[in-house]
C-alpha positions as CSV (number, residue, x, y, z in Angstrom):
1,M,10.3,-57.5,0.5
2,S,6.8,-57.3,-1.0
3,F,4.8,-54.4,-0.2
4,L,1.6,-56.6,-0.4
5,D,2.9,-58.1,2.9
6,K,0.1,-58.1,5.6
7,D,2.3,-56.1,7.8
8,Y,2.3,-52.8,5.5
9,R,-0.3,-50.7,4.2
10,E,-0.4,-48.4,1.2
11,I,-1.6,-44.8,2.0
12,I,-2.3,-42.3,-0.7
13,T,-1.8,-39.0,0.1
14,K,-1.2,-35.3,-1.1
15,A,2.8,-34.5,-0.3
16,V,5.2,-31.9,-2.0
17,I,6.6,-33.6,-4.7
18,G,8.7,-30.7,-6.1
19,K,10.4,-27.7,-4.8
20,G,12.4,-24.8,-6.2
21,K,13.6,-21.4,-5.5
22,K,14.7,-18.4,-7.8
23,F,16.1,-15.1,-7.1
24,T,15.8,-12.3,-10.1
25,Q,17.1,-9.0,-11.0
26,A,15.7,-7.0,-13.7
27,T,16.1,-3.7,-15.2
28,H,12.9,-1.6,-16.6
29,S,13.0,1.6,-18.9
30,I,10.4,4.2,-17.9
31,S,9.6,7.0,-20.4
32,P,8.4,10.2,-18.3
33,S,6.4,12.8,-20.0
34,H,9.3,15.4,-19.4
35,R,13.0,15.0,-19.7
36,P,14.0,14.4,-15.8
37,T,16.8,16.5,-14.0
38,S,16.9,14.4,-11.0
39,I,15.4,11.3,-9.3
40,L,13.6,12.1,-6.1
41,G,12.2,8.7,-5.1
42,C,11.1,5.4,-6.5
43,W,8.8,2.6,-5.0
44,V,7.1,-0.7,-6.2
45,I,3.6,-1.2,-5.3
46,N,0.5,-3.7,-6.2
47,H,2.4,-6.6,-6.9
48,L,0.0,-9.5,-8.5
49,Y,1.3,-13.0,-9.5
50,N,0.1,-16.5,-10.1
51,A,2.1,-19.9,-10.6
52,K,1.7,-23.0,-12.5
53,K,3.4,-26.1,-13.5
54,K,5.0,-25.6,-16.8
55,S,6.9,-28.8,-17.3
56,E,8.2,-31.8,-15.3
57,D,10.9,-29.9,-13.8
58,T,9.6,-26.0,-14.1
59,V,7.1,-23.7,-12.6
60,E,6.3,-20.6,-14.4
61,V,5.6,-17.4,-12.4
62,N,3.6,-14.5,-14.2
63,G,3.2,-11.3,-12.3
64,S,3.0,-7.6,-12.8
65,Y,3.7,-4.5,-10.3
66,E,3.5,-0.8,-10.6
67,I,6.7,1.5,-10.5
68,N,6.2,5.0,-9.3
69,I,9.1,7.3,-9.7
70,W,9.1,11.0,-8.3
71,Y,11.5,13.2,-10.6
72,S,12.3,16.7,-11.1
73,Y,12.2,18.2,-14.3
74,N,12.9,21.8,-16.0
75,D,16.0,22.3,-14.2
76,N,14.6,21.0,-10.8
77,T,12.0,23.7,-10.8
78,K,8.9,21.2,-11.3
79,T,8.2,17.8,-10.2
80,E,5.8,14.9,-11.3
81,V,5.3,11.3,-10.4
82,V,5.2,8.7,-13.4
83,T,3.4,5.4,-12.7
84,E,4.1,2.2,-15.1
85,R,2.9,-1.2,-14.7
86,V,5.2,-3.8,-15.8
87,T,4.8,-7.6,-16.4
88,Y,7.2,-10.5,-16.0
89,T,7.7,-14.2,-16.4
90,D,10.1,-16.2,-14.1
91,Y,10.5,-19.7,-14.8
92,I,11.7,-21.6,-11.7
93,P,13.5,-24.7,-11.7
94,L,12.6,-27.6,-9.2
95,G,15.7,-28.3,-7.6
96,I,13.9,-31.1,-5.5
97,R,11.8,-33.6,-7.4
98,D,9.7,-36.8,-6.5
99,D,9.1,-38.7,-9.7
100,N,6.5,-41.3,-8.0
101,C,3.6,-39.1,-8.5
102,I,0.3,-41.1,-9.1
103,N,-1.4,-38.7,-11.5
104,D,-1.0,-35.4,-13.3
105,D,-3.3,-33.4,-11.1
106,Y,-0.8,-30.8,-9.3
107,D,-1.3,-27.9,-6.9
108,V,1.3,-25.2,-6.9
109,I,2.1,-23.1,-3.9
110,C,4.0,-20.0,-4.7
111,K,5.6,-18.0,-1.7
112,V,7.1,-14.5,-2.1
113,L,10.6,-14.6,-0.3
114,Q,11.4,-11.0,-1.7
115,Q,8.8,-8.5,-2.6
116,P,9.7,-6.8,-6.0
117,N,11.8,-4.0,-4.6
118,C,13.7,-1.1,-6.4
119,L,17.7,-1.5,-6.0
120,E,18.5,1.6,-8.0
121,C,16.8,4.1,-10.0
122,R,18.7,6.4,-12.4
123,I,18.4,8.6,-15.6
124,S,19.8,6.8,-18.6
125,N,22.8,8.3,-20.7
126,Q,20.7,9.6,-23.4
127,G,18.6,11.5,-20.6
128,S,15.1,11.0,-21.6
129,K,14.3,7.6,-19.8
130,I,14.4,6.2,-16.4
131,L,16.3,2.9,-15.6
132,V,15.0,1.0,-12.8
133,D,16.8,-2.0,-11.2
134,I,14.1,-4.2,-9.3
135,E,14.8,-7.5,-7.5
136,R,12.4,-10.2,-6.3
137,E,12.5,-13.8,-5.3
138,F,10.1,-16.8,-5.0
139,L,9.9,-20.2,-3.2
140,V,7.3,-22.8,-5.1
141,Q,6.4,-26.2,-4.0
142,V,4.5,-28.6,-6.2
143,L,1.7,-30.8,-4.3
144,G,0.7,-34.2,-5.9
145,D,-0.7,-37.3,-4.8
146,T,1.8,-40.1,-3.9
147,K,1.9,-43.6,-2.0
148,V,3.4,-44.0,1.3
149,Y,4.1,-47.5,2.5
150,V,3.5,-48.0,6.4
151,R,4.5,-51.0,8.5
152,V,1.5,-51.6,11.1
153,K,1.4,-53.7,14.0
154,Q,-1.2,-56.7,13.9
155,K,-1.7,-57.4,17.4
156,I,-2.1,-54.4,20.2
157,D,-1.5,-55.9,23.7
158,K,-2.4,-52.7,25.6
159,F,-3.6,-49.2,24.9
160,D,-1.6,-46.3,26.4
161,D,-4.5,-45.1,28.3
162,E,-4.5,-48.5,30.4
163,D,-1.0,-48.1,31.3
164,E,-0.7,-49.0,35.0
165,S,2.2,-47.0,35.6
166,W,0.5,-43.9,36.1
167,D,0.9,-42.3,39.7
168,Y,-2.5,-41.1,41.3
169,A,-0.9,-40.3,44.6
170,V,-1.8,-37.0,46.2
171,T,1.2,-34.5,46.3
172,E,2.0,-32.3,49.3
173,D,1.5,-29.3,47.2
174,E,-2.3,-30.6,46.4
175,L,-2.8,-31.2,50.0
176,S,-1.7,-27.6,51.0
177,D,-4.5,-26.4,48.6
178,L,-7.1,-28.1,50.3
179,S,-9.3,-25.8,52.6
180,P,-10.0,-27.5,56.0
181,D,-13.4,-25.5,56.2
182,F,-14.6,-27.4,53.0
183,L,-14.2,-30.8,54.6
184,E,-15.9,-29.8,57.8
185,S,-18.8,-28.1,55.9
186,S,-19.1,-31.5,53.8
187,S,-19.1,-33.6,56.9
188,N,-21.8,-31.3,58.6
189,R,-24.1,-31.9,55.6
190,G,-24.8,-35.6,56.0
191,K,-25.7,-35.0,59.9
192,D,-28.9,-33.1,59.1
């Protein structure tokens, strides 16, 4: 079948030409100003990221977030919060790819499925550092220009609006909603 046939049209449109997803776990080592005795709390805030197409089958996500750790020191007599911004780079493979892209002008949509989250926060074996296990997950979509072939009907017999099978009959419910006073006042207006 030839796509130059009069019954077909080529439509150039922007479509998803690649898709991928990746779950990552990472461990960060934080150095507090005092030797920690115990961990009182840990949270991750201020997540920033951007994504770009790195190669034919990979999207690169660069980002950063702050890790805040509340800990006690000096034999649990004092507390302090240590904050550290960490950076990361995730390479997300495109599991679904369409090689029929027209040009190299791509847009990348990146969605966070799992915000960076603390799984575990513990004092290292040496006792001077704090180890934080973090998880995160991304979904990426690559948009590009592609062609779609559509079959068209050359002759149009009738539009849907001209379909004669419409029922214009008044139903019993519609009749019961009519006010008899309205009909009477309308007929009196013509007599004056």
